[in-house]
N, C-alpha and C positions, 0 to 999 in steps of 0.2 A: 216416490214418484206416480202420480195420479194415475189412476186406469186407463183412462183417454188418452195419454200420453203414452201410456205402455203399447196400447193397441194401434196406436198412429205409428210408434215405431216397429213394432210387428210389421204393420201394412206396408213399410217401405221392402219386405222383401218381397214385394210384388217387381219391383224393379227389376227382379233379376228374369221378367218376363221378354223386356225389352232388349237386356244383355244377352239373355241365348239367342233371340231374333239378331242380332247385331251381329254374336259369333258364327249363324247360320247363313247371314249374308256374305260375311269378311271369305267364309269356305266356297261360297256359289261364285262371289266376285273371282277368286284364287282358279276355279277350274274355267271360269269365261275364259279370264285370261289366259290359263294354258292354250286351251282352243282355240286363241285368235293368236297365238305365237304359232303355232302348229299351222293353222291357215297362212300366214305369212310368209313363214319357211318357205311352204309347197311354191306358194308364188315364185320366191327368191331363187328356188332350185330350178323351175322352171326357165327364168329367165337366164340364169347362170348358163345353163346348157346350152344355149341359144347364142349368147355372147363366143361363148368358146370353141363352136363350130365355126367363127369369123374371127382368128386371131387379128386380122388389119385392125380391128375395133380395141385391143388391149395393148396394154403397153409393152414394149421389148423387154425382154430380160435383162439382169445387170441393173447397175445404177445409173441414174439417169439425173438432168437436170428439168425441174418445172419451172415452166414459163407462165408466170402468173399476170394476171390482168390490171393493168393500171388505172386507177379511176380517172387521172389526167396525164399531160404530156409532163416529164419530167423536165425541169433546168437543169441543167449540165454543171452543178456549181457542188459538187461531192457533198452534200446536205440530204437527207432522206426523208423530207417533209412530206414528197409528195408519194412514198413507199409504204407498202401497208408493214404493221409490225410482225405480221409473220408470215410467210413464204420462202425462207429461204435455207442454206444445207451451213452448216456450222463444222469448224473443223478443229481440230485440237492438237496441241504437243503430244509428243508421247508422256510428261508426265500429268497432262489433263488440265492444262492451263489452256484457255481460249486463245486461239492464233489467227483465224480467220472464218469470217462470214460473207456469205456470196447469194446474193439475191438475183433475179432475173425477171422482166417484166417486159410487158408488150403491150403499146396503148397506138393505136391502128396497125400500119404496116412495120412498125418500125420497132427493135427490139432493144431492150436497154440493161445495162449491168452495173450492179452497186456492191461495192468491195470494200469490206470494213477490217483492216490488220490490226490484230493487237500486237504493240513492237514497244516494251519498256527502254531499248536501249538504240533510241534510232541512230541507224549510219545512212544518212540522204546520198544522192549523186542522182546527177540527170542521164537518162537513159544512154545519150551516146558519148560519156565519159568512160577514158579506158577503165579506171578503177569501178564502172558500174556493174560490172559482173559480181564485184565482192563485196557490194553494197546491197540496202536492202531495195528490192526492187519486185514486181509481180512480171509472171512469162505466161502469157497468153496464148493459147491455142485456140483456131478457128479450121474445121475441117468441113465441108461440103462438096459439092458437086466442079467446085473448080480446085479440089486438092487441098493438102494440107497447108496452114501459115501459120510461124511461129513468131513471136513478138515478144519485146522487153519494154514494159512500161514503168520508168522511176522518174521521179522530180526531184528535184534539191531544193525547191522552194515550191510554197502554193502558187497554183496559176494554173494554165493551158495541160492537157495531159501531153508529157512528151513520149514519144512512140519510136522504137526504131526496132529492126531485125533482132532474131533473138543473139546475136552475134555482135550486137552494136552498132551493125551498117545500119544504112536507110533504108526504110519499111517504103517499098513502094504501094502499101494502104494505109490511107490515112484515117485514124478514130478521132472522132468529136469526143473530148471529154475533160475532166478538171481532177484536178489532184489538192489535197487538204489535209496538213497535219491536224493533229486533233489530239488531245491529254492521253497518252498512253498508247499513241500510233497513229494511223492516217487512214483516209479515206478515198477511192475513187470512183468517178462515177461517170459511164463513156455510153456511147450510143453505135452500137455494131452498124457497119455498114447495109443501108437499104438496100445495096445493088451485089451483094455480095451472099449466095446463100451458105445458110449455116446448119448443117445437122448434129455437128458435135463439137464439143467446147470443152477444152482443159484451161486450168486455172490452177499456178502453183505462186506460194507466195516463199520470198526467200528471204530470209532473217538472217544477218551477218553481226556477228559479235563482235566485241574490244579485239578480239586476237586474231579476228577474222575466219573465224568458221560461221561455217553457213549451214542453216537449219530449213529444210523445206517441208510445206506443209501445204495440203490442198488435193487436188486431183492429179497424183504424181505417177499416173502410168502411161503417161504419154502418148495415149490414144484418144482422150477427150471421151466426155460421156454423149449420149443421145439427148438434144434438147426434146422436152414431151411437153405440150401445152394443152390446153382446153380443145375440145373436139366438136364443133357444132355438129356434125353431121352424127358424131355417135349419139351425143345428144338430142338429135330429133330422131335417129332411131328407138333410145331409151323409152320416150316421151308416147312413143303411138305402141309401145310394146310393156307397158304399165298399165294396170287396169286403173281404172276412173277412181279419184279419191286418194290415189296413191302415187307417192313422192320418193323419188329416190337418185342416186348419182354412183359414178363410177369414182372409187377413190384407188390412186396407183399409191404404192408403196415408196417414200414411208408415210405417206397420208395426204394427197394433193389429192382435189377435187378435179377430175378432167371431162368430166361431162355431168349433168341432171336434167331431170327430167321430170313430167307429173306436178299436180300441184294437191294441195289438201284442201277440202271444202272450207268455203268459210264459216266462222265459226260465230253463231250468234253473237250480240256484244253482250248481252244478259242474260240466259237461259236460266241462271237462278238468282235472287237476292244476294244480294252483297255478303250478308251476315252469314247464310247459307254457304256461299262458297269457302267462305274462311273457315267456318265451323268443318268443311271436307276436306280444306287443307290440311287441318292441326289435328283430325283425327284418322284420316285415310291416306293422307297424301303425304304426310310430312316427311316421309323419309323417301320422295321421289324427286330427282333433280330438275330444274329449270332448263326447257329446250330451249336452244339458240337457233337461230338462222341458219342456213346451210351456207348460204353464200360468201365467199374469202373466207369461210376458215378452214383449219389444219384440223383434218379431220383425226391424227394419230392419237389425241388425247382421248376421245372417245372409246371407251370401254370394248363396245361390242366391234368395232372397225380395226381396234388393235388386235382382238383376241382372232377375228376374219385373217387378217393380215398373217397372222402365227399359223393359219390352218384349221381355227376351229369355228365354226357357225355359232352364233352369240345373239341374244335380244337384250333389248333395255327399254324400260318403262320411264317417259318421263312425262313432267307440267309442260303444259304451252306456256308461251312466256306472254303471250297474247291474249290468250283467251283461257276461261275455267273449263280447258278439258285435257284429255290425258292421250299421250302419241306413244305408239307402240314401234320400235327400231326393229328389224333383222337385219345382221351383215353374214356374208355367204365367203370366202374366196374365191377367187378367179385364177385358172394357170394357163400359162405359157409354154407349151413345153417341158411340161412335168415342173415347173418352176411359179411360186407365187408370187403375181405380177400387180394385183390389184385386187378390191374386195369389192363386191355388190351391197349397196345400203339403201333398205327400204325402209319405209314411214307411213303410216297411216292412223287417221284419228280413229279412236274407242270413244264409244258413246256411255262407256260405263258411269260418268258422274251423273247422266239424267236418269237412267235405268237404278241406279242406286238410290238417287235419293227420292226417286216416285218409291221404291220398296220400302225404305226406311222412313219415307213421311207416312206409309198406310201402315206400318208396322208402329210408330210410333203412337199414332192418330188411335188405333185400337186398343196398344196397351196402356194409354194413359187415360182412355176411354173408361177400360174394365178397371184399371185402379183407383180410379176415381171414383167411381161406381163402388168397389169392395171397398174403400177408404172411410166414404161415407156411410156405407153401413155399419161398420166397424166402427166409425165414430158415434153413430145414431144408439146403436149394441151399449157401448162401453158408457155412454151418458147415463141412460136409463139404468145400468147396471150400477153404476155409481152412485145415482140418486137413489136407487133402492139400500145401498149398503151403507150409506149415510145417515138413512132414515132406521137403519137397523144400528148405528151406532149411536145415533142420538135417543133413539128410545132405550139404547140399554144404558146409557150414561144418564139418560134421567129416571131409571127404574130404582135409583136409592136416593132418598131426600137428605139433606142437610142434617137431620136430626138421625140418620142409618135407617130409618125405615124404610120400606119396598114397597113400591107404590104399584098402582096394579100396573099390567103388561098384555097387550092385545097380542096375538100373536099372529100371523101371517097367513092366507090362505094358499098363497101361489105353492101349484104342485115342484116345485123345482129345488135347488140345493139351497138357495138362500131363505126360500119358506121353511123348509127341515131345519134350519139353522134360527129362523127365527122361533118356533114352535118348541125345539129345545132350549131357547133362552127362558121361552114362558115357563116350562116345568121346571126347569132349574131355580129363578126367581120365585115360583110359588112354592117350592121345597125350602128356599132361603128365606120367604116370608114365614113361614109355618114354624120355621125352625126359630129365629128371630122373635117370633110372639112366644114362643114355649119358654127361651129366655130370658125374654124380657120380664116372665110374671112367676120366672122361677125364684127369684131374689125373693119377691113378695112371700110366696109360696113358703120358702125354706125358715123365711124368717118368722111366720105365723105359728109352722109347727114344732120349731126349734125354742122359739120363746118359752111356751109352758113349761117342756120338761126343764127348760135351762132355770126358770122360774123356783121348780121343786126342787132341784138341786141346791140351788141358793138357798132358798129357803130353808131345806133342812141342815143346810152346815150354819145357817146362821143359829137358828135353834138348838146346837149342842152345847152343852154347858162345858164350856171352856174349864172352869175349876176341877170337873170330875175327871180330865184327861190327863194322862202323862206328857213329859216334854216331847215324847216321838211321834203322839197320837195328834197332839196338839200341831207337831211340823207338816204332817202329813195334811190333816186339816186344813190349813192355809195355805197349803199348795196347793191343792183341790179348790180353794175359794178362788184362789189367782186363777189357775185354770178356767174356772167356770164365768170369771171377770172377762179374759181376754178374748174366750167363747163369744161373751155375747159383745164384745168390743167387733169381734167379727162380722156376726150377725146384722148388725148396725151399719158396717160398712158397704154389706152386699146390697143393702136395700135405700142407700143412699144415693145411688144415680137414679133409680126411680122416682125418689123423694125431687131430685133436684130436677129432672125434668119436669115434672107435675107443678113443681116449683117456678121453672120458667115460662112453663105457659101459662100459667095464672097473674106469674108478674105483670105491675104495669108500670110504664116509665113514668118518671118525673126528672125535670131539670134540676139538675145539681150542679153545684158549684164544685167542681173536682180539687181543687187544692184545697179546700176546707177539708174535705172529706177523708184526703190522703194524710191531712194534718193529724184529725182525730186517730186515724188507725195507725199512722206513726208511733203516737204515746204509747197506744196499748201494746204494740209491738217493740217497744225499745226492755221491759222488765223480761219478755220471753225470749227474747233475742242475748240477754246479758250471759258472760262480758262482751259478745260481739260487737262491734259500732255500728251503728245504725245510723245511715246520711239518706236526707229527705232532701230533693230540688225541685223547686217548684218554677214556675215563669213569673216574670212581675205582673202580666195581666192574669187578670181573672179565668177560669176557662168554665165556662158552663158549659153542660152537655146533657141531652135525654136518656138518660140509664135507668135501670134496676138498682136502689141503692147496695139491696141485700144480698145480689146475685153479684155484684162486683167487689164484695166485702169480702163475701164465699171466696172470690177466686183468688182475692189476694191473699187470704188467708193461705190457701192452697199453698200458693208459691214462695209467701213467708215460711211455711212449715216445710216447703221442700230446701230453702235456703239454709235453712237452721241443720236438717239433716246433713248438707254438703259442707257447710262453712266452718272452720276448723274457731277455735272457742277465742282465736287473737286474730280473726279473721272481720272482715266487715261486710254489710249490705246494704245494697243502695236504693229505694225508689226515686224515679226520676219521673216527673210530667210533662209532656212537651207538646207541642202542638204539630198535627200531621196535616198530609196533604190533603186530607177531605175528611179529618176528623181529629182525634187527640192519640196521644200513645204512652201508653204507663209500662215504664222500664224498671225491670227487676232484677238486679246483679247481684253476685255475691263471690266475695273470692274463694279459693278450695280449686278441687281437680276439674280437670274439662269433661265435657259432654262424651257419656260411655260411645265409641264407635260402631258396637255393634249394635244400637237402640236410636242411633243417633237421628234416624229418618222416622221411628215410629212411636218417639215420646209422647205425641199427644193422643195414643190410640188406647182401649183400655185393656185393662191387665195387662199392661207392660210397666214392670221396676226393676230397677237394678240399683243396688246400693251396697255401702261398702261393708265387708264385716264385721268391721268395729261398730256400726252403727245401727243396729236393728232392734231398737227402742221401739215397742209399740208395732202394729200391725199395720204393714204395708199393702193393698191389692191391686197397686197401680191405675187406680179410678182418679188420683188427684189432679195430674195434668189434663185427664180427660174430659173431666166436670169444666176444667178452666178453658178448653177449646168450644165445650156447649157453650159456656158464659158469652165468649167472643164472639160467637156466632150469632147469639140469639141478638148482640149488638151490633149488628151488621158489621164485625170486623173480623180480624183473624189472628191468629199467634204464630211467635215464632221464637225458636231458642238457637242461641249460638256460642260459641269461644269466645272470649276477650281478646284481645290482642296481648300477646308475648304470653300466651296460656295462663292467664292473671285469676281466670276464675271463666264464670258464665252468667249470660244475661235472660231473661225472658222478655219479648217485647208485647206487651197487648193493644193492636191496632181497632182502636173502636170509634164508630160512626153514630151511634145513637141506636135505641128501640127500635123508632118507626121506620127508620131507613134498612133495618136488619130484619122486618117482617117479609116471610115470604109466600107466595101462592102457592097452596100444595094442588097437582094436579093429575090426572093420571097418565100414563106414559104409554102411547100408542106404540106397537112394533112395525115393522117394516110393512107394507101393504102392496 
């Protein structure tokens, strides 16, 4: 990974700055919310104490009916089109099955009653029939200033509601209404008499089964429940008692709003851009439910109201459904005669969105600015550091030429670690160059020093009179003469690399048709390789190339000698000439063992040799393939050795482009500056 990219990734650690700031802002917002909750709770406690000092503003203890406001006057057709979905009381049988749903509403000065009865086994009868008391019917109790009045409501068919006294006799109070059978039961819709004051109401549904057994469900205590409806006078008092920009409501158990007061401030249509609003919703307010309107809502489902009706003050945060803002709600219980009869619910707007957005905007602005400056600084530093390292790398790679010679290396004058490294490279390469120069001349020096005593030994051995020596002494002389001969071969091989470099430096190129050259060489190699089979594969077209013929033949000699050493006598040797992508390829292959794994990657280095123990004739110093590589590089090419498919043998590929293309310009290496 490049150094610049590494430092760029390291600079991402600066993102911890805005992340830490975000955590601090969240803690501050949490503390701010707790403080606002305490303030709103203190307001609610003050209003609660004043309400409990005026019991007439609170619902009476015990169960009650809630009279809800109707949006329009109902049509008495036993269809609940004009009735809100919420606002009724539901009664169940002992087995938990729904049996009776009652809703009471007001429109203008009139009160209306809607009843839905679930009865899977209907036994209808008109209210005045003798068996009506043993059939399905409703018992309605009205109690007020004129005293209690009990009535029976029952119809055998859909139509106008039939009403009698509770014993089946005529009722002197008429009720306008309708009865309609429905799937799984029946429905009743009626209007209470406008001129008859009603303070308490009781309702019981009587269900008769096929055996005549009666089940009663509903308000069965015989006294009726108090009617409790919206109080305009209490709403006016509440509006005056609440602080500005706070709205509230009085919620009677089990959850009916009977008074409302106060208003929230009008929210600006777009305090923040749309995308930032959505960002806040996703990051900070994702766990906040949406607040709905207070009007006409059953508040028992609100957690804070439910908790207050159970005697525990509670708070709740919600998002406004009409504007991007947070709303805080608090609820406290209200008691009358020691019993919880209602809950006081207050709500106010909190400006945490704008405050938090300003804080985060400033935090992110400074953090991103600092991060950009630091990132650019690190990027510039990494670029300069990478440039210096690349220069040092290029100088180190160019310090050695193709021929293995060490070029001049200029160290850096910088007083830092890279400068120290550059100067260390310079000292190391200087020592290597000195050692290399010594080693290059060592072979010639040894050859010169060894040739004279070696000639003396060989002359002395040749001058011995073999006729005067006994058989044992002659054997010793012959072994000494053989050892001297091998020593001469070793000295000659040691100086061969130096001579080949001098020969390559002085060799001039000429255009040669390689097919003819290889054909001549192959004829000379046949006797040398016998009894091994020699194959020559040449292209149909001529392959002219500018080469140094004596060097190329010398390289072929080395490869043929190498093949002869490893190829069994029953094997084969193949010489192939083919055109390459930008020159020609000469392939010398032979059957035999695969390449040694230990030296596979170092075959063309000097003094590297590995031959089978049963093929140790001659002296092998590991210079043959090294000389082949030098000759290929002199011809602007390269060489490669690889195993044949199926481990049938090995092949050596010489890729040649020509003498002129292979010339190189020697220039000094420069260190990092």
